[in-house]
Biotite code that builds the C-alpha atoms (Angstrom):
import biotite.structure as struc

atoms = struc.array([
    struc.Atom([57.958, 73.864, -13.699], chain_id="A", res_id=1, res_name="GLN", atom_name="CA", element="C"),
    struc.Atom([59.234, 70.294, -13.812], chain_id="A", res_id=2, res_name="VAL", atom_name="CA", element="C"),
    struc.Atom([58.156, 68.037, -11.259], chain_id="A", res_id=3, res_name="ARG", atom_name="CA", element="C"),
    struc.Atom([59.676, 64.638, -10.432], chain_id="A", res_id=4, res_name="LEU", atom_name="CA", element="C"),
    struc.Atom([57.457, 61.783, -9.490], chain_id="A", res_id=5, res_name="VAL", atom_name="CA", element="C"),
    struc.Atom([58.968, 58.817, -7.616], chain_id="A", res_id=6, res_name="GLU", atom_name="CA", element="C"),
    struc.Atom([57.705, 55.430, -7.160], chain_id="A", res_id=7, res_name="SER", atom_name="CA", element="C"),
    struc.Atom([58.569, 51.962, -5.966], chain_id="A", res_id=8, res_name="GLY", atom_name="CA", element="C"),
    struc.Atom([59.699, 52.308, -2.295], chain_id="A", res_id=9, res_name="GLY", atom_name="CA", element="C"),
    struc.Atom([58.767, 50.088, 0.357], chain_id="A", res_id=10, res_name="GLY", atom_name="CA", element="C"),
    struc.Atom([59.749, 47.381, 2.818], chain_id="A", res_id=11, res_name="LEU", atom_name="CA", element="C"),
    struc.Atom([61.702, 44.494, 2.172], chain_id="A", res_id=12, res_name="VAL", atom_name="CA", element="C"),
    struc.Atom([63.932, 41.909, 4.152], chain_id="A", res_id=13, res_name="GLN", atom_name="CA", element="C"),
    struc.Atom([67.750, 41.881, 3.932], chain_id="A", res_id=14, res_name="PRO", atom_name="CA", element="C"),
    struc.Atom([68.885, 40.162, 0.828], chain_id="A", res_id=15, res_name="GLY", atom_name="CA", element="C"),
    struc.Atom([65.828, 41.156, -1.235], chain_id="A", res_id=16, res_name="GLY", atom_name="CA", element="C"),
    struc.Atom([65.148, 43.350, -3.935], chain_id="A", res_id=17, res_name="SER", atom_name="CA", element="C"),
    struc.Atom([63.550, 46.697, -4.847], chain_id="A", res_id=18, res_name="LEU", atom_name="CA", element="C"),
    struc.Atom([62.950, 48.906, -8.181], chain_id="A", res_id=19, res_name="ARG", atom_name="CA", element="C"),
    struc.Atom([62.614, 52.700, -7.554], chain_id="A", res_id=20, res_name="LEU", atom_name="CA", element="C"),
    struc.Atom([61.270, 54.514, -10.685], chain_id="A", res_id=21, res_name="SER", atom_name="CA", element="C"),
    struc.Atom([61.199, 58.375, -11.352], chain_id="A", res_id=22, res_name="CYS", atom_name="CA", element="C"),
    struc.Atom([59.906, 60.347, -14.256], chain_id="A", res_id=23, res_name="GLU", atom_name="CA", element="C"),
    struc.Atom([59.520, 64.241, -15.106], chain_id="A", res_id=24, res_name="ALA", atom_name="CA", element="C"),
    struc.Atom([56.314, 65.839, -15.401], chain_id="A", res_id=25, res_name="SER", atom_name="CA", element="C"),
    struc.Atom([57.443, 67.375, -18.508], chain_id="A", res_id=26, res_name="ALA", atom_name="CA", element="C"),
    struc.Atom([59.779, 66.090, -21.562], chain_id="A", res_id=27, res_name="THR", atom_name="CA", element="C"),
    struc.Atom([60.098, 69.351, -23.386], chain_id="A", res_id=28, res_name="PHE", atom_name="CA", element="C"),
    struc.Atom([63.414, 69.969, -21.296], chain_id="A", res_id=29, res_name="LEU", atom_name="CA", element="C"),
    struc.Atom([65.705, 66.880, -21.705], chain_id="A", res_id=30, res_name="GLN", atom_name="CA", element="C"),
    struc.Atom([67.658, 66.327, -18.159], chain_id="A", res_id=31, res_name="LEU", atom_name="CA", element="C"),
    struc.Atom([71.182, 65.795, -18.887], chain_id="A", res_id=32, res_name="TYR", atom_name="CA", element="C"),
    struc.Atom([71.815, 63.986, -15.389], chain_id="A", res_id=33, res_name="ARG", atom_name="CA", element="C"),
    struc.Atom([69.432, 61.857, -13.580], chain_id="A", res_id=34, res_name="MET", atom_name="CA", element="C"),
    struc.Atom([69.872, 59.678, -10.340], chain_id="A", res_id=35, res_name="GLY", atom_name="CA", element="C"),
    struc.Atom([69.173, 59.115, -7.012], chain_id="A", res_id=36, res_name="TRP", atom_name="CA", element="C"),
    struc.Atom([70.574, 60.472, -3.396], chain_id="A", res_id=37, res_name="TYR", atom_name="CA", element="C"),
    struc.Atom([69.158, 58.918, 0.085], chain_id="A", res_id=38, res_name="ARG", atom_name="CA", element="C"),
    struc.Atom([69.182, 60.295, 3.322], chain_id="A", res_id=39, res_name="GLN", atom_name="CA", element="C"),
    struc.Atom([68.959, 58.119, 6.429], chain_id="A", res_id=40, res_name="ALA", atom_name="CA", element="C"),
    struc.Atom([67.862, 59.482, 9.912], chain_id="A", res_id=41, res_name="PRO", atom_name="CA", element="C"),
    struc.Atom([70.863, 61.469, 11.463], chain_id="A", res_id=42, res_name="GLY", atom_name="CA", element="C"),
    struc.Atom([72.997, 61.200, 8.182], chain_id="A", res_id=43, res_name="ASN", atom_name="CA", element="C"),
    struc.Atom([73.741, 63.922, 5.523], chain_id="A", res_id=44, res_name="GLN", atom_name="CA", element="C"),
    struc.Atom([71.932, 63.227, 2.157], chain_id="A", res_id=45, res_name="ARG", atom_name="CA", element="C"),
    struc.Atom([74.331, 61.044, 0.013], chain_id="A", res_id=46, res_name="GLU", atom_name="CA", element="C"),
    struc.Atom([74.793, 60.309, -3.387], chain_id="A", res_id=47, res_name="LEU", atom_name="CA", element="C"),
    struc.Atom([73.537, 56.626, -4.584], chain_id="A", res_id=48, res_name="VAL", atom_name="CA", element="C"),
    struc.Atom([73.907, 56.761, -8.493], chain_id="A", res_id=49, res_name="ALA", atom_name="CA", element="C"),
    struc.Atom([73.642, 59.104, -11.267], chain_id="A", res_id=50, res_name="THR", atom_name="CA", element="C"),
    struc.Atom([73.507, 58.741, -15.276], chain_id="A", res_id=51, res_name="ILE", atom_name="CA", element="C"),
    struc.Atom([73.858, 60.987, -17.837], chain_id="A", res_id=52, res_name="ILE", atom_name="CA", element="C"),
    struc.Atom([72.243, 60.961, -21.333], chain_id="A", res_id=53, res_name="THR", atom_name="CA", element="C"),
    struc.Atom([74.853, 58.764, -23.072], chain_id="A", res_id=54, res_name="THR", atom_name="CA", element="C"),
    struc.Atom([74.088, 56.012, -20.601], chain_id="A", res_id=55, res_name="GLY", atom_name="CA", element="C"),
    struc.Atom([77.329, 56.641, -18.598], chain_id="A", res_id=56, res_name="SER", atom_name="CA", element="C"),
    struc.Atom([76.547, 56.052, -14.870], chain_id="A", res_id=57, res_name="ALA", atom_name="CA", element="C"),
    struc.Atom([78.212, 56.714, -11.575], chain_id="A", res_id=58, res_name="ASN", atom_name="CA", element="C"),
    struc.Atom([77.832, 54.786, -8.491], chain_id="A", res_id=59, res_name="TYR", atom_name="CA", element="C"),
    struc.Atom([78.816, 55.253, -4.763], chain_id="A", res_id=60, res_name="SER", atom_name="CA", element="C"),
    struc.Atom([81.138, 52.552, -3.472], chain_id="A", res_id=61, res_name="ASN", atom_name="CA", element="C"),
    struc.Atom([78.453, 51.461, -1.026], chain_id="A", res_id=62, res_name="SER", atom_name="CA", element="C"),
    struc.Atom([76.035, 50.173, -3.598], chain_id="A", res_id=63, res_name="VAL", atom_name="CA", element="C"),
    struc.Atom([78.407, 49.426, -6.575], chain_id="A", res_id=64, res_name="LYS", atom_name="CA", element="C"),
    struc.Atom([77.741, 45.870, -7.599], chain_id="A", res_id=65, res_name="GLY", atom_name="CA", element="C"),
    struc.Atom([74.536, 45.550, -6.096], chain_id="A", res_id=66, res_name="ARG", atom_name="CA", element="C"),
    struc.Atom([72.474, 48.443, -7.542], chain_id="A", res_id=67, res_name="PHE", atom_name="CA", element="C"),
    struc.Atom([71.775, 49.239, -11.300], chain_id="A", res_id=68, res_name="THR", atom_name="CA", element="C"),
    struc.Atom([70.652, 52.525, -12.585], chain_id="A", res_id=69, res_name="ILE", atom_name="CA", element="C"),
    struc.Atom([69.082, 52.924, -16.074], chain_id="A", res_id=70, res_name="SER", atom_name="CA", element="C"),
    struc.Atom([67.221, 55.861, -17.921], chain_id="A", res_id=71, res_name="ARG", atom_name="CA", element="C"),
    struc.Atom([64.773, 56.395, -20.561], chain_id="A", res_id=72, res_name="GLU", atom_name="CA", element="C"),
    struc.Atom([65.925, 59.778, -22.080], chain_id="A", res_id=73, res_name="ASN", atom_name="CA", element="C"),
    struc.Atom([62.648, 60.305, -24.251], chain_id="A", res_id=74, res_name="ALA", atom_name="CA", element="C"),
    struc.Atom([60.568, 60.429, -20.950], chain_id="A", res_id=75, res_name="LYS", atom_name="CA", element="C"),
    struc.Atom([63.097, 61.835, -18.877], chain_id="A", res_id=76, res_name="ASN", atom_name="CA", element="C"),
    struc.Atom([62.825, 58.758, -16.632], chain_id="A", res_id=77, res_name="ALA", atom_name="CA", element="C"),
    struc.Atom([65.248, 57.000, -14.507], chain_id="A", res_id=78, res_name="VAL", atom_name="CA", element="C"),
    struc.Atom([65.140, 53.254, -12.655], chain_id="A", res_id=79, res_name="THR", atom_name="CA", element="C"),
    struc.Atom([67.140, 52.144, -9.976], chain_id="A", res_id=80, res_name="LEU", atom_name="CA", element="C"),
    struc.Atom([67.210, 48.228, -9.299], chain_id="A", res_id=81, res_name="GLN", atom_name="CA", element="C"),
    struc.Atom([68.597, 47.578, -6.155], chain_id="A", res_id=82, res_name="MET", atom_name="CA", element="C"),
    struc.Atom([69.436, 43.907, -5.425], chain_id="A", res_id=83, res_name="ASN", atom_name="CA", element="C"),
    struc.Atom([71.036, 42.085, -2.029], chain_id="A", res_id=84, res_name="SER", atom_name="CA", element="C"),
    struc.Atom([69.484, 44.817, 0.255], chain_id="A", res_id=85, res_name="LEU", atom_name="CA", element="C"),
    struc.Atom([71.139, 45.381, 3.554], chain_id="A", res_id=86, res_name="LYS", atom_name="CA", element="C"),
    struc.Atom([69.776, 47.332, 6.431], chain_id="A", res_id=87, res_name="PRO", atom_name="CA", element="C"),
    struc.Atom([72.039, 50.144, 6.082], chain_id="A", res_id=88, res_name="GLN", atom_name="CA", element="C"),
    struc.Atom([70.175, 50.870, 2.814], chain_id="A", res_id=89, res_name="ASP", atom_name="CA", element="C"),
    struc.Atom([67.457, 52.009, 4.828], chain_id="A", res_id=90, res_name="THR", atom_name="CA", element="C"),
    struc.Atom([66.737, 55.438, 3.915], chain_id="A", res_id=91, res_name="ALA", atom_name="CA", element="C"),
    struc.Atom([64.735, 57.862, 1.956], chain_id="A", res_id=92, res_name="VAL", atom_name="CA", element="C"),
    struc.Atom([65.711, 57.960, -1.621], chain_id="A", res_id=93, res_name="TYR", atom_name="CA", element="C"),
    struc.Atom([65.449, 61.214, -3.763], chain_id="A", res_id=94, res_name="TYR", atom_name="CA", element="C"),
    struc.Atom([65.245, 61.426, -7.478], chain_id="A", res_id=95, res_name="CYS", atom_name="CA", element="C"),
    struc.Atom([67.146, 64.213, -8.940], chain_id="A", res_id=96, res_name="ILE", atom_name="CA", element="C"),
    struc.Atom([67.402, 65.475, -12.227], chain_id="A", res_id=97, res_name="GLY", atom_name="CA", element="C"),
    struc.Atom([69.913, 68.071, -13.812], chain_id="A", res_id=98, res_name="ASP", atom_name="CA", element="C"),
    struc.Atom([69.632, 70.531, -16.356], chain_id="A", res_id=99, res_name="ARG", atom_name="CA", element="C"),
    struc.Atom([72.579, 71.346, -18.647], chain_id="A", res_id=100, res_name="ARG", atom_name="CA", element="C"),
    struc.Atom([73.013, 74.844, -16.993], chain_id="A", res_id=101, res_name="ASP", atom_name="CA", element="C"),
    struc.Atom([73.535, 73.249, -13.378], chain_id="A", res_id=102, res_name="GLY", atom_name="CA", element="C"),
    struc.Atom([70.075, 73.530, -12.185], chain_id="A", res_id=103, res_name="TYR", atom_name="CA", element="C"),
    struc.Atom([68.756, 70.514, -10.188], chain_id="A", res_id=104, res_name="ARG", atom_name="CA", element="C"),
    struc.Atom([65.030, 69.268, -9.889], chain_id="A", res_id=105, res_name="TYR", atom_name="CA", element="C"),
    struc.Atom([64.484, 67.069, -6.635], chain_id="A", res_id=106, res_name="TRP", atom_name="CA", element="C"),
    struc.Atom([61.621, 64.468, -6.212], chain_id="A", res_id=107, res_name="GLY", atom_name="CA", element="C"),
    struc.Atom([59.856, 64.412, -2.656], chain_id="A", res_id=108, res_name="GLN", atom_name="CA", element="C"),
    struc.Atom([61.388, 61.265, -1.892], chain_id="A", res_id=109, res_name="GLY", atom_name="CA", element="C"),
    struc.Atom([60.294, 57.750, -1.477], chain_id="A", res_id=110, res_name="THR", atom_name="CA", element="C"),
    struc.Atom([60.876, 55.613, 1.913], chain_id="A", res_id=111, res_name="GLN", atom_name="CA", element="C"),
    struc.Atom([62.933, 52.262, 1.647], chain_id="A", res_id=112, res_name="VAL", atom_name="CA", element="C"),
    struc.Atom([63.232, 50.294, 4.559], chain_id="A", res_id=113, res_name="THR", atom_name="CA", element="C"),
    struc.Atom([65.276, 47.131, 4.854], chain_id="A", res_id=114, res_name="ILE", atom_name="CA", element="C"),
    struc.Atom([64.319, 44.621, 8.018], chain_id="A", res_id=115, res_name="SER", atom_name="CA", element="C"),
    struc.Atom([63.407, 41.250, 8.988], chain_id="A", res_id=116, res_name="SER", atom_name="CA", element="C"),
])
């Protein structure tokens, strides 16, 4: 079984930055797509950004230009650099990793709070 281990959440003021990291517990299986979803209280879980093994990335409109996703294929690791953070970015952020057959692994989530 593959586990996704997240780190880097926390509390930051509006306009600040945070960096989220996620690494799979195993490297014998390459995860084709990795990325991040988030869920704010009372809202549905939504896509933040994903990236495939070629480095091609996809962002939601709400974070485009502020967040940058990157990955290290050999480690099945993904990083989300979040800049110019806003209160509406407050949510639990979940790491995802997709196998080529479509099976998706989820991390346990890390809290990100933007507040003054």
